[in-house]
C-alpha positions as CSV (number, residue, x, y, z in Angstrom):
1,M,-138.6,70.9,182.5
2,K,-140.5,73.8,184.3
3,V,-141.7,73.6,188.3
4,T,-143.1,75.6,190.5
5,P,-142.0,74.3,194.0
6,K,-144.9,74.1,196.9
7,K,-143.0,76.8,199.2
8,V,-143.6,80.2,197.8
9,L,-139.7,80.7,197.0
10,K,-138.6,83.7,195.0
11,C,-135.4,84.2,192.8
12,P,-133.5,87.1,195.0
13,E,-132.2,89.1,191.9
14,C,-135.6,89.0,189.5
15,G,-137.9,87.8,192.0
16,S,-139.5,85.2,189.5
17,T,-141.3,81.9,190.8
18,E,-140.8,80.1,188.1
19,F,-137.7,77.7,188.2
20,I,-136.1,74.6,186.1
21,R,-134.6,71.8,187.8
22,D,-131.5,70.1,186.3
23,P,-131.4,66.8,187.3
24,V,-128.1,66.2,185.6
25,R,-126.3,68.6,187.0
26,G,-128.1,68.9,190.6
27,E,-129.3,72.3,190.2
28,L,-132.4,74.4,190.5
29,V,-132.0,77.6,188.3
30,C,-134.3,80.9,188.0
31,A,-136.1,80.3,184.4
32,K,-135.7,84.9,184.0
33,C,-132.7,85.2,184.9
34,G,-130.7,81.9,185.3
35,L,-129.8,82.4,188.8
36,V,-128.4,79.3,190.5
37,I,-130.7,78.9,193.5
38,E,-129.8,75.3,194.9
39,E,-126.8,73.5,193.7
40,E,-125.4,69.9,194.2
41,M,-128.9,68.5,195.1
42,V,-129.2,64.8,196.0
43,D,-131.3,62.4,193.5
44,I,-133.7,60.4,196.0
45,G,-134.6,58.3,193.1
46,Q,-133.4,54.7,192.2
47,E,-130.0,54.2,191.0
48,W,-130.8,51.8,188.2
49,R,-133.5,51.2,185.4
50,A,-135.6,48.7,184.6
51,F,-137.2,47.3,181.4
52,D,-139.7,44.9,182.1
53,S,-141.8,43.6,185.0
54,E,-139.0,40.8,185.8
55,Q,-135.9,43.6,185.9
56,M,-137.7,45.7,188.3
57,S,-138.6,42.8,190.6
58,R,-134.9,41.3,190.5
59,R,-133.4,44.8,190.9
60,A,-135.6,45.7,193.6
61,R,-134.5,46.0,197.0
62,T,-137.4,46.9,199.0
63,G,-139.2,43.6,199.1
64,A,-142.9,43.0,199.5
65,P,-145.3,45.4,200.7
66,L,-145.9,45.3,204.5
67,T,-149.9,43.3,204.7
68,F,-152.3,42.6,207.6
69,T,-152.8,39.0,206.3
70,K,-149.2,38.1,207.9
71,H,-149.0,38.0,211.8
72,D,-146.1,40.2,211.7
73,K,-147.1,42.0,208.6
74,G,-144.7,40.5,206.2
75,L,-142.0,41.4,208.5
76,T,-140.9,38.0,209.5
77,T,-137.8,36.5,210.8
78,E,-137.5,32.7,211.2
79,I,-134.3,30.5,212.0
80,G,-134.7,27.7,209.8
81,K,-137.9,26.2,208.5
82,G,-137.6,22.5,209.6
83,L,-135.2,19.7,210.0
84,G,-133.9,19.6,206.1
85,E,-132.4,23.2,206.8
86,L,-130.0,21.8,209.8
87,Y,-128.2,19.6,207.7
88,K,-127.2,22.3,205.4
89,V,-124.9,23.6,208.6
90,P,-121.7,22.0,209.1
91,S,-121.8,19.1,211.9
92,K,-120.0,21.3,214.4
93,K,-122.6,23.9,214.4
94,R,-125.5,21.9,214.3
95,A,-126.4,21.6,218.0
96,Q,-125.8,25.2,218.5
97,Y,-128.4,25.8,215.4
98,Y,-130.6,23.6,217.0
99,R,-131.1,25.4,220.3
100,L,-131.4,28.9,218.3
101,T,-134.1,27.5,216.5
102,K,-135.7,26.1,219.6
103,W,-135.5,29.4,221.7
104,H,-136.9,31.4,218.9
105,K,-140.4,29.4,218.6
106,R,-140.2,29.7,222.9
107,L,-140.0,33.3,222.8
108,I,-142.5,34.2,220.2
109,E,-145.5,35.8,222.0
110,S,-148.9,34.3,222.4
111,K,-150.7,36.8,220.1
112,D,-148.5,35.9,217.4
113,R,-149.4,32.1,217.8
114,N,-153.1,33.1,218.2
115,L,-152.6,35.7,215.2
116,S,-150.3,32.9,213.0
117,F,-153.3,30.1,212.9
118,A,-156.1,32.2,212.8
119,F,-154.2,33.7,209.6
120,S,-153.6,30.4,208.3
121,E,-157.5,29.3,208.7
122,L,-158.4,32.6,207.1
123,Q,-156.2,31.8,204.1
124,R,-157.9,28.6,203.5
125,I,-161.4,30.1,203.7
126,I,-160.8,33.0,201.5
127,S,-159.2,30.2,199.0
128,F,-162.5,28.3,199.4
129,L,-164.8,30.9,199.0
130,N,-163.0,32.4,196.2
131,L,-162.9,35.8,197.9
132,P,-161.1,38.8,196.9
133,K,-157.8,40.0,198.6
134,S,-159.5,43.7,199.8
135,V,-161.6,41.3,201.7
136,H,-158.5,39.1,203.1
137,E,-156.5,42.2,204.0
138,R,-159.7,43.5,206.1
139,V,-160.9,40.5,208.0
140,A,-157.4,40.6,209.2
141,R,-157.0,43.7,210.5
142,Y,-160.1,43.1,212.2
143,Y,-159.5,39.9,213.7
144,E,-156.2,41.7,215.5
145,Q,-158.3,44.6,216.7
146,A,-160.4,42.0,218.1
147,V,-157.0,40.4,219.6
148,N,-156.2,43.1,221.0
149,K,-159.2,43.8,223.0
150,G,-159.7,40.6,224.0
151,L,-162.6,39.4,222.2
152,V,-161.6,36.4,221.0
153,R,-160.9,35.0,224.8
154,G,-163.5,32.0,225.3
155,R,-164.5,31.7,221.7
156,S,-163.2,29.4,218.9
157,I,-160.8,30.6,216.7
158,E,-162.3,29.1,213.7
159,A,-165.6,31.1,214.8
160,V,-164.2,34.4,214.9
161,I,-162.9,34.1,211.4
162,A,-165.9,32.6,209.6
163,A,-167.8,35.6,211.5
164,L,-165.3,38.1,210.4
165,T,-165.8,36.7,207.0
166,Y,-169.1,36.6,206.8
167,A,-169.7,40.4,207.9
168,V,-166.9,41.7,205.7
169,S,-168.0,39.8,202.5
170,R,-170.8,41.7,203.1
171,Q,-169.6,45.1,203.9
172,L,-167.3,45.1,200.4
173,G,-170.2,44.0,198.2
174,S,-168.8,40.2,197.9
175,P,-171.6,38.4,200.4
176,R,-171.6,34.7,200.9
177,T,-174.3,33.0,203.0
178,L,-173.7,31.6,206.2
179,D,-174.7,28.0,204.8
180,E,-171.5,28.9,202.8
181,I,-169.2,29.9,205.5
182,A,-170.5,27.7,207.6
183,E,-169.1,24.6,204.9
184,A,-166.0,26.3,204.8
185,S,-165.1,27.0,208.1
186,G,-167.0,23.8,209.4
187,V,-168.2,26.0,212.4
188,E,-172.5,25.7,212.9
189,K,-174.2,28.8,211.6
190,R,-175.9,29.0,215.1
191,E,-172.0,29.6,216.4
192,I,-171.4,31.7,213.7
193,G,-174.3,34.2,213.8
194,R,-173.9,34.8,217.8
195,T,-170.3,35.5,216.9
196,Y,-170.7,37.7,214.2
197,R,-173.3,39.7,216.1
198,Y,-171.1,39.7,219.3
199,I,-167.9,41.1,217.0
200,A,-169.7,43.2,215.2
201,R,-171.2,45.3,218.3
202,E,-167.9,45.4,220.3
203,L,-165.7,46.8,217.2
204,N,-168.7,49.2,215.7
205,I,-168.8,47.2,212.0
206,R,-172.1,48.3,210.7
207,I,-173.4,46.4,208.1
208,L,-176.0,47.6,206.0
209,P,-179.3,44.6,204.7
210,A,-177.6,42.4,202.0
211,D,-179.1,43.8,198.6
212,P,-180.2,40.6,196.5
213,S,-178.5,42.1,193.4
214,D,-174.8,41.3,194.9
215,Y,-175.9,37.8,195.0
216,V,-176.5,37.5,191.2
217,P,-173.5,37.4,188.9
218,R,-172.1,34.8,191.2
219,F,-175.5,32.6,190.9
220,C,-175.7,33.4,187.3
221,S,-172.1,31.9,186.7
222,M,-172.5,28.9,189.0
223,L,-176.1,28.2,186.7
224,N,-173.9,28.6,183.6
225,L,-176.2,31.4,182.8
226,S,-175.7,34.2,180.2
227,D,-174.7,37.8,180.6
228,K,-178.0,38.3,179.4
229,V,-180.0,37.0,182.0
230,Q,-178.1,38.4,184.9
231,A,-178.6,41.8,183.1
232,K,-182.0,41.1,183.2
233,A,-182.4,39.6,186.7
234,I,-180.7,43.0,188.3
235,E,-183.0,45.0,186.2
236,I,-185.9,43.0,187.6
237,L,-184.5,43.4,191.5
238,K,-184.0,47.3,190.5
239,K,-187.5,47.5,189.5
240,A,-188.8,45.6,192.8
241,K,-186.4,47.7,195.0
242,E,-187.8,50.8,194.0
243,L,-191.5,49.3,194.5
244,D,-190.2,48.4,197.9
245,I,-191.2,44.5,197.2
246,T,-187.3,43.1,198.6
247,S,-187.6,44.4,202.2
248,G,-188.0,41.8,204.8
249,R,-187.4,39.0,202.2
250,G,-184.1,36.5,202.4
251,P,-181.9,38.4,199.6
252,T,-180.2,35.2,198.2
253,G,-184.2,33.7,197.9
254,V,-185.4,36.9,196.1
255,A,-182.1,36.7,193.9
256,A,-182.8,32.9,193.0
257,A,-186.5,33.7,191.8
258,A,-185.3,37.2,189.7
259,I,-182.8,34.7,187.8
260,Y,-185.8,31.9,187.2
261,I,-187.8,34.6,185.9
262,A,-184.8,36.2,183.7
263,C,-184.4,32.6,182.4
264,V,-188.4,32.3,181.5
265,L,-188.3,35.5,179.5
266,L,-185.3,35.0,178.0
267,G,-185.5,31.5,176.8
268,E,-182.3,29.6,178.8
269,K,-184.3,26.8,180.6
270,R,-183.4,26.1,183.9
271,T,-186.2,24.3,186.6
272,Q,-187.0,26.2,190.0
273,R,-185.2,22.8,191.5
274,E,-181.9,23.2,189.7
275,V,-181.9,27.0,190.9
276,A,-182.8,25.9,194.2
277,D,-180.3,23.2,194.8
278,T,-177.6,25.8,193.3
279,V,-178.4,29.0,195.7
280,N,-179.3,26.5,198.5
281,V,-183.0,27.5,199.6
282,T,-186.0,25.6,199.2
283,E,-188.2,25.5,196.0
284,V,-191.2,27.1,198.1
285,T,-189.0,30.0,198.5
286,I,-188.3,30.7,195.0
287,R,-192.1,29.9,194.2
288,N,-193.2,32.2,196.9
289,R,-190.9,35.0,195.5
290,Y,-191.6,34.7,192.0
291,K,-195.1,34.8,192.3
292,E,-194.7,38.3,194.6
293,L,-192.3,39.6,191.7
294,V,-194.3,38.6,189.0
295,E,-197.5,40.0,190.1
296,K,-196.5,43.0,191.9
297,L,-194.2,44.2,188.7
298,G,-196.7,42.8,186.2
299,L,-195.4,40.3,184.6
300,E,-197.8,37.5,184.5
301,E,-198.7,37.5,180.7
302,E,-195.6,38.0,179.4
303,V,-194.0,35.0,181.5
304,E,-197.4,33.0,181.1
305,K,-196.6,33.5,177.3
306,K,-192.7,32.2,177.2
307,A,-193.5,29.3,179.8
308,K,-195.9,28.2,177.2
309,E,-193.2,28.5,174.7
310,E,-190.5,27.4,176.1
311,F,-191.4,24.6,178.7
312,G,-194.8,23.8,177.3
313,A,-196.6,25.0,180.2
């Protein structure tokens, strides 16, 4: 195997810059004249082989990667995990073991206690809302920054976690509505909004207005609609965005209206009430956005024709 080292290395005999690395002998040899440039090179690779993922995980000795979702980045040291562990220790050592466990808990810093509680709450919200790992990691990182800057003082941990989840989910293209965040966290929408504005300003989190297209895949999945409807709704929203119809409108309402129009055009029956209840907006909002989109995109005749065929309207 021929290699060219990063540093410009020349053979002292012939001036060649091409070398052969011999991993068996641990030598670096000139490819032209055969001069041994280095010998007894140390192999820094692993000394074991694995033929499947199970063998790899069993033989690896590096442990899990560092993660911001744990208060200690995953490098934890804990003396005992409850009273069950106490009875595995010889009876003569139990009192000493109990004291060590108690002092270990006392010596944990208040910041670690705060992070530990906050990240358990974050894990619950992420699981409830079915958000990706990338959102989980970034929220945890932002929360630790907020703790270090003293932004959490005087505010509930649940509100800060909920606000950051709302911000980051929008930032990474997996938006959740304030109603969904409030339901998952048990914190009022007003409190989440107030905390969100404060934290975003202090941590310089810049978030663009939500794009209605980002909501379409999830709403279509909740309504059990086909991929064709999803693609059609996104196409409608793309045209609406080009004509500047969506600006200044609530993204969930616009997304719901586009989905309803796509349902009518492709013959998948869903009423405005069904869409409104699933998306958590009012029927009036869907009707208003529906009229705007149909009129400005020139879809009135096509929608009316399909509606008469499918719904008998």
